[in-house]
C-alpha positions in Angstrom: 24.9 -1.3 -6.1 23.0 -1.8 -9.4 24.5 -0.3 -12.6 23.1 3.2 -12.9 22.3 2.8 -16.6 19.9 -0.1 -16.3 16.4 -0.9 -14.8 16.2 -4.5 -13.6 12.8 -6.2 -13.5 12.4 -9.7 -12.1 9.7 -11.9 -13.6 8.4 -15.3 -12.5 7.9 -17.0 -15.8 6.0 -20.2 -16.5 5.8 -22.1 -19.9 5.4 -25.5 -21.3 8.5 -24.7 -23.5 12.0 -23.5 -22.8 11.8 -20.9 -20.1 15.1 -19.4 -21.0 14.1 -18.9 -24.6 10.9 -17.3 -23.3 12.9 -14.8 -21.2 15.0 -13.9 -24.2 11.8 -13.4 -26.3 10.4 -11.1 -23.7 13.6 -9.1 -23.6 13.5 -8.7 -27.4 9.8 -8.1 -27.8 9.7 -5.5 -25.1 12.6 -3.5 -26.5 13.9 -3.5 -30.0 12.7 -6.7 -31.6 9.6 -8.3 -33.1 8.6 -11.6 -34.6 11.1 -11.4 -37.5 14.5 -9.9 -38.3 14.5 -6.2 -39.1 16.9 -4.4 -41.3 16.8 -1.4 -39.0 17.7 -3.3 -35.8 21.3 -2.6 -36.1 24.0 -3.3 -33.5 24.0 0.4 -32.7 20.2 0.3 -32.1 20.5 -2.8 -29.9 23.3 -1.3 -27.9 21.3 1.8 -27.2 17.9 0.2 -26.4 17.8 -3.6 -26.4 16.8 -5.3 -23.1 18.8 -8.4 -22.0 18.4 -11.3 -19.7 21.0 -11.0 -16.9 19.9 -13.8 -14.6 17.8 -17.0 -14.8 17.0 -18.9 -11.6 15.2 -22.2 -12.3 12.2 -23.2 -10.1 10.3 -26.4 -9.5 8.0 -27.1 -12.5 4.2 -26.9 -12.1 1.9 -29.7 -13.1 -1.0 -27.3 -14.0 -0.7 -24.0 -15.9 -1.6 -20.7 -14.3 -3.3 -19.6 -17.5 -5.5 -22.0 -19.5 -3.3 -24.0 -22.0 -5.2 -25.3 -25.0 -2.5 -27.8 -25.7 -2.5 -29.2 -22.2 1.1 -30.3 -22.3 2.8 -30.2 -18.9 4.9 -30.1 -16.9 5.2 -26.3 -17.0 8.7 -25.0 -16.6 9.3 -22.1 -14.2 12.1 -19.7 -13.5 12.7 -16.2 -12.1 14.2 -14.1 -14.9 15.9 -10.8 -14.3 15.7 -8.6 -17.4 17.7 -5.4 -17.7 16.2 -2.5 -19.6 18.5 0.5 -20.6 17.6 3.6 -18.8 18.2 5.3 -22.1 15.1 3.6 -23.5 12.8 4.0 -20.6 14.0 7.3 -19.0 12.4 8.1 -15.6 8.7 8.2 -16.8 6.4 5.9 -15.0 4.0 5.5 -18.0 7.0 4.4 -20.1 8.2 2.0 -17.3 4.7 0.4 -17.1 4.4 0.1 -20.9 7.8 -1.2 -21.7 8.5 -3.5 -18.8 5.1 -4.7 -17.7 2.2 -3.9 -20.1 3.1 -6.1 -23.0 4.7 -9.0 -21.1 1.4 -10.6 -20.3 0.5 -10.7 -24.0 3.5 -12.8 -25.1 2.6 -16.1 -26.7 3.8 -19.2 -25.0 3.4 -17.8 -21.5 1.3 -19.9 -19.1 2.1 -17.7 -16.1 4.0 -14.5 -15.5 4.3 -12.4 -12.4 6.3 -9.2 -11.8 8.3 -9.9 -8.6 10.4 -6.8 -8.2 11.6 -3.7 -10.0 15.1 -2.3 -9.2 15.4 1.3 -10.3 18.7 3.3 -10.8 19.5 6.5 -8.9 18.1 8.6 -11.7 14.6 7.6 -10.6 15.1 9.5 -7.3 13.8 12.5 -9.3 10.2 11.6 -8.2 8.9 13.5 -5.2 8.3 10.6 -2.8 6.5 11.0 0.5 6.0 14.6 1.7 5.5 13.5 5.3 6.1 9.8 5.6 6.9 8.2 9.0 8.4 11.3 10.7 5.8 13.7 9.4 2.9 11.4 10.4 4.3 11.3 14.0 4.7 15.1 14.0 1.2 15.7 12.8 -0.4 13.2 15.2 1.8 14.2 18.1 2.8 10.6 18.7 6.6 10.7 19.3 7.0 7.0 20.0 4.9 3.8 20.0 2.2 2.9 17.4 -0.2 5.5 16.1 -3.6 4.3 17.2 -6.2 4.8 14.5 -9.8 4.1 13.8 -12.3 4.4 10.9 -15.8 5.7 10.6 -18.4 2.9 10.9 -20.9 2.3 9.4 -18.8 2.7 6.3 -21.6 4.2 4.3 -24.9 5.8 5.1 -24.2 8.3 7.9 -25.2 11.9 7.4 -22.4 14.5 8.1 -23.8 15.4 11.5 -24.0 11.7 12.4 -20.4 11.2 11.2 -19.3 14.1 13.4 -20.9 12.4 16.4 -18.7 9.3 15.7 -15.7 11.5 15.4 -16.4 13.1 18.8 -16.7 9.6 20.3 -13.4 8.5 18.8 -11.6 11.7 19.8 -12.9 11.3 23.4 -11.8 7.7 23.3 -8.2 8.7 22.7 -7.3 7.8 19.1 -4.5 9.6 17.2 -6.0 9.2 13.8 -9.5 8.8 12.2 -10.3 8.1 8.5 -13.2 8.0 6.2 -13.9 4.5 4.8 -12.3 4.2 1.4 -15.8 3.8 -0.1 -16.8 7.2 1.2 -15.8 9.9 -1.2 -18.4 12.5 -2.4 -21.9 11.0 -2.2 -25.0 13.1 -2.4 -26.0 12.5 1.2 -22.6 13.3 2.6 -20.4 15.4 0.3 -16.8 16.2 1.1 -17.8 19.9 1.7 -20.5 18.9 4.1 -18.3 16.4 6.0 -15.6 19.0 6.4 -18.0 21.5 7.8 -19.4 19.0 10.3 -16.1 17.3 11.3 -13.4 19.9 11.5 -15.2 21.9 14.3 -15.1 18.7 16.4 -11.4 18.2 15.7 -10.6 21.8 16.6 -12.7 21.8 19.7 -11.0 18.7 20.9 -7.7 20.3 20.2 -8.6 23.4 22.2 -9.7 21.3 25.2 -6.9 18.7 25.2 -4.0 20.2 23.2 -4.1 17.2 20.9 -5.1 17.5 17.3 -6.5 14.2 16.0 -5.5 13.6 12.4 -8.6 13.1 10.3 -8.2 11.8 6.7 -11.1 12.8 4.4 -11.9 10.7 1.3 -11.1 13.1 -1.5 -10.5 10.7 -4.4 -11.9 11.5 -7.9 -11.0 10.4 -11.4 -11.1 14.1 -12.3 -7.9 15.6 -10.9 -9.4 19.1 -10.7 -12.3 17.8 -8.6 -9.8 16.0 -6.4 -7.8 19.2 -5.9 -11.0 21.1 -5.0 -11.7 18.5 -2.4 -8.1 18.8 -1.2 -8.5 22.5 -0.9 -11.7 22.3 1.1 -9.9 20.1 3.7 -6.8 22.3 3.8 -8.7 25.6 4.2 -10.7 24.2 7.1 -7.5 23.2 8.9 -7.4 19.6 8.0 -4.1 17.8 7.4 -4.8 14.4 5.8 -6.7 12.6 3.0 -7.6 9.1 2.0 -6.5 8.3 -1.5 -7.8 5.3 -3.5 -4.6 5.0 -5.5 -5.7 2.5 -8.1 -8.9 4.4 -8.8 -7.1 7.7 -9.4 -4.2 6.2 -11.3 -0.5 7.2 -11.6 -1.4 10.5 -13.4 -4.0 11.5 -10.8 -1.5 10.8 -8.0 1.3 12.7 -9.7 -1.1 15.7 -10.2 -2.2 15.6 -6.5 1.3 15.2 -5.0 2.7 18.2 -6.8 0.1 20.4 -5.3 -0.8 18.7 -2.1 -0.2 20.0 1.4 -2.1 17.1 3.1 -0.7 13.8 4.4 -1.7 11.2 1.9 -3.1 7.9 3.3 -3.1 5.3 0.5 -5.8 2.6 0.3 -4.8 -0.1 -2.2 -8.3 -1.5 -3.1 -8.0 -3.2 -6.4 -4.5 -4.4 -5.8 -6.0 -7.9 -5.2 -6.9 -8.0 -8.9 -3.2 -7.8 -9.7 -1.9 -10.2 -7.1 -4.4 -12.8 -5.8 -3.4 -15.5 -8.3 0.1 -16.6 -7.3 1.1 -17.3 -10.9 -0.1 -14.0 -12.4 0.1 -10.3 -11.8 2.4 -8.4 -9.5 4.0 -8.8 -6.1 3.4 -6.0 -3.6 7.2 -5.4 -3.5 7.2 -4.1 -7.1 3.8 -2.4 -6.9 4.4 -0.3 -3.8 7.7 1.2 -5.0 6.0 3.2 -7.7 3.3 4.6 -5.4 5.9 5.6 -2.8 7.9 7.4 -5.5 4.7 9.2 -6.5 4.2 10.4 -2.9 2.3 8.0 -0.7 2.9 8.9 3.0 0.9 6.1 4.7 0.2 2.7 3.1 -2.5 0.3 4.2 -1.1 -3.3 4.1 -3.7 -5.4 6.0 -2.4 -7.2 9.1 -2.0 -10.4 11.1 -5.2 -12.5 11.1 -6.7 -10.1 8.5 -10.4 -10.4 7.7 -9.5 -10.7 4.0 -7.8 -13.5 2.0 -4.2 -12.3 2.5 -2.1 -14.7 4.6 0.1 -13.4 7.4 3.3 -14.1 5.5 2.2 -11.7 2.8 1.5 -9.0 5.4 5.0 -9.5 6.9 6.6 -9.1 3.5 4.5 -6.0 2.8 5.6 -4.4 6.1 9.2 -5.0 5.2 8.7 -3.7 1.7 7.2 -0.3 2.6 9.8 0.3 5.3 12.8 -0.6 3.1 14.3 2.5 1.5 14.3 2.7 -2.3 17.0 5.4 -2.3 16.9 6.9 1.2 15.1 6.6 4.6 12.8 9.5 3.8 11.1 7.6 0.9 9.7 5.0 3.3 5.9 5.1 3.9 4.3 4.6 7.3 2.9 1.0 7.3 -0.8 1.0 8.3 -1.7 -2.3 9.9 -5.5 -2.9 9.4 -8.3 -5.3 8.4 -9.9 -6.9 11.5 -7.4 -5.6 14.0 -8.5 -5.4 17.6 -5.3 -5.7 19.7 -5.2 -9.5 19.9 -2.8 -9.4 17.0 -0.4 -6.8 18.6 2.1 -9.3 20.0 2.4 -11.3 16.8 2.6 -8.1 14.8 5.4 -6.7 17.0 7.3 -10.0 16.9 7.1 -10.6 13.2 7.9 -7.1 12.1 11.2 -6.9 13.8 9.8 -5.4 17.0 9.0 -2.2 15.2 6.8 0.6 16.6 6.9 2.7 13.5 3.4 1.9 12.4 -0.2 2.9 12.4 -2.5 0.4 14.1 -6.0 0.8 12.6 -9.0 -0.7 14.4 -12.5 -0.4 13.1 -14.9 -3.0 14.6 -12.1 -3.7 17.1 -12.8 -0.3 18.6 -16.4 0.4 17.8 -17.5 -3.2 18.7 -15.7 -3.4 22.1 -18.3 -4.7 24.7 -17.4 -1.8 27.1 -17.5 0.9 24.4 -15.2 2.7 22.0 -13.0 4.2 24.7 -12.4 0.8 26.2 -11.6 -0.5 22.7 -8.8 2.1 22.3 -7.5 1.3 25.8 -7.6 -2.4 25.0 -5.4 -1.9 21.9 -3.0 0.3 23.8 -2.8 -2.3 26.6 -2.1 -5.0 24.0 0.8 -3.0 22.6 2.2 -2.4 26.1 2.1 -6.1 26.7 3.9 -6.7 23.3 6.7 -4.2 24.2 7.1 -5.8 27.6 7.1 -9.4 26.2 4.2 -10.3 28.4 1.5 -12.7 27.2 -1.9 -11.0 26.6 -3.8 -13.2 28.9 -1.4 -12.4 31.7 -1.4 -8.7 31.0 -5.2 -8.8 30.9 -5.5 -9.9 34.6 -4.9 -6.2 35.6 -6.4 -4.6 32.6 -10.2 -5.1 32.3 -10.5 -3.5 28.8 -8.0 -6.0 27.3 -9.7 -8.8 29.2 -13.1 -7.9 27.8 -11.6 -7.8 24.2 -10.0 -11.2 24.7 -13.2 -12.6 26.0 -15.1 -11.4 22.9 -12.6 -12.0 20.1 -9.7 -14.0 21.6 
């Protein structure tokens, strides 16, 4: 177990100079030191607050720099450096953590590449609330005791009036989904305010529950840069009997998330749009492993992480690592978030998803076009996804399983 008095941050460093000396410079600059000796930087001050390099793992050098290098002098030396920061200096405040261990590192002279790979936090950081519902609560609220939670999203993403959205909700409820969400781009536009969507959608959810006994979880987009506005949106959903919300975590920020979680009674479904700015360049930014820990501590219950064969840039290997990250406890099992497998999912990826995530069924499987665009209709789209997961659990190839399941066969014919 890590020493309880230190926060350990792993950086992937790149420089044309001495990478070890660069790591030492970062440790100094980000704690007690500066560009010159200081009379006030006594041994007592350093003992209390100085960061230190505790491990340096050399990597293969790079021929080209990740950041433009005016000198153009390669090769560029690379290493993973673990720097320990005293808990005494950082405490348990997220703003302090981001400022001291991350914010200034990218400004250090001599760096041609730097990426935050991981953050290991001592037990004192278990003071943050973490998920209110998480995996177990998501299952309880959706009524899905085992197997993947089958989900869908409102399409078209933007443009539908509240009454038109309610019609799509009715279609999806009838189709047999467990969860429906607003698109992350849908928040509080003039043509479809949160208040008007709640008024149109919740009666559909309640009527379906009365008829079938199943309450489909609906996550409304309530995000706002103004925490008070966001809480008013939250209260509209809660008072109408809703139980979930879509949160654009990067858009509302750490403070907005903290404000919301302290007061929230809704299951919080995190969309990470904007994370790609931080991570898409392999030599810069932040790994998802480090990024997601902070949001889980702040209270994310469900975390979108793309999927196998995603429609976006992210490779399958990155998704697999992200799945492992959100389901690995920081301090305890309850702080894990429900992984939401999404982005171009239609069922054809179920077998590979199941195989590469350790045969886990603790996930939400989110199909948008893969449900709405099924050639036999949305209900068949849901059935096809469920059939694909049945095949995965039984270790049966999809084409073989499709011989007796026409919905899956039609999906394979269109997308397979």
